[in-house]
N, C-alpha and C positions, 0 to 999 in steps of 0.2 A: 345889823346892817341886809339880811333878809328879808327884811318885813320895802324895802326902800326896792330891791333887785325884783319883787314880786308886785310891787305898786306900778314900777318902770314897765315891766311885759304887757302886767294889763293894759295900761296905758296904749303902747304900741301895738297889742291884739283890737283895741280901743277904734283904733285911726285905721290901722288895718280892714276891719268890719267896715267902719265908715267909708272907705275907699273902694273896696267891693259894690256895696249898696248903692254906690252916687253913679246918676244916670250916664256920667263921662268915665267912670273908672271902671277899671278890669280889677280880674282875678288877679292876673301877674302884678301890676300893678300894686294890689294888696301883699301878695309876696314879697316881696320888692321892698316895701314898705315898713313891714314887720321883719326883715332881716335886716336890713339898715337901717331902722328907729329901737328896735327892739334887742334882736340877738346878739347881733354887734358890738354896740355899747354895753351891753351890761355882760356879756363875755369879757372883753377888753378889763371894766372896773372891775368884776369879782376876781381876775387874774391879780391884778395889780394890786388890788386888798390882800387878799393873800397868799402873800410876800414873805410878810415877816413868817408866820404861824409855819411856809414851806424852807426857811432859814431855818428854825428851830428844829425843825425834823430835821435834817440835814445835821445841824451839827451836833442835835442828842445821837444819828447815827451814828458820827464818826467818833462822837465819845466812848459807846457801847463797842464799836469794833476797837480801842483804845484799849479798855477796862477789859474787853476779853484775851489780847493778847500777852502771855508770859512775860512778868518781874523781869526776866533775865534776858529779856529779846535785846538783840545788838549789843549786847555785851562780852562778858570771857564765856565760855564754854563752862560749867557744872562741872565739877570733882566728880572722879567714880565715887558710885554710890559706896561700892566694897573694893577698899586699898588692895591692891596686887599684894601677896602673899612671896617671903622672903624668904629662902635657906639661911639657915642660922651657919655661921661655918667652923 
């Protein structure tokens, strides 16, 4: 996945350089070209491609939180560890 991202950024960078070096081109046009053709689409694609990994990480974190909760949580209170002492009649 990252090789495609690197290649696309390279192509967008070369388009920007061509825009800046063209006799009718400007540096501002080169910056806009790089942002709109390079950084913007790549950021969107990387964000969308990382969605499954983010979901797995959220599920793993929730599972770890559930595992760390005491097994008796939400149920009846535990009995006293030491029973009360009674006097015999």
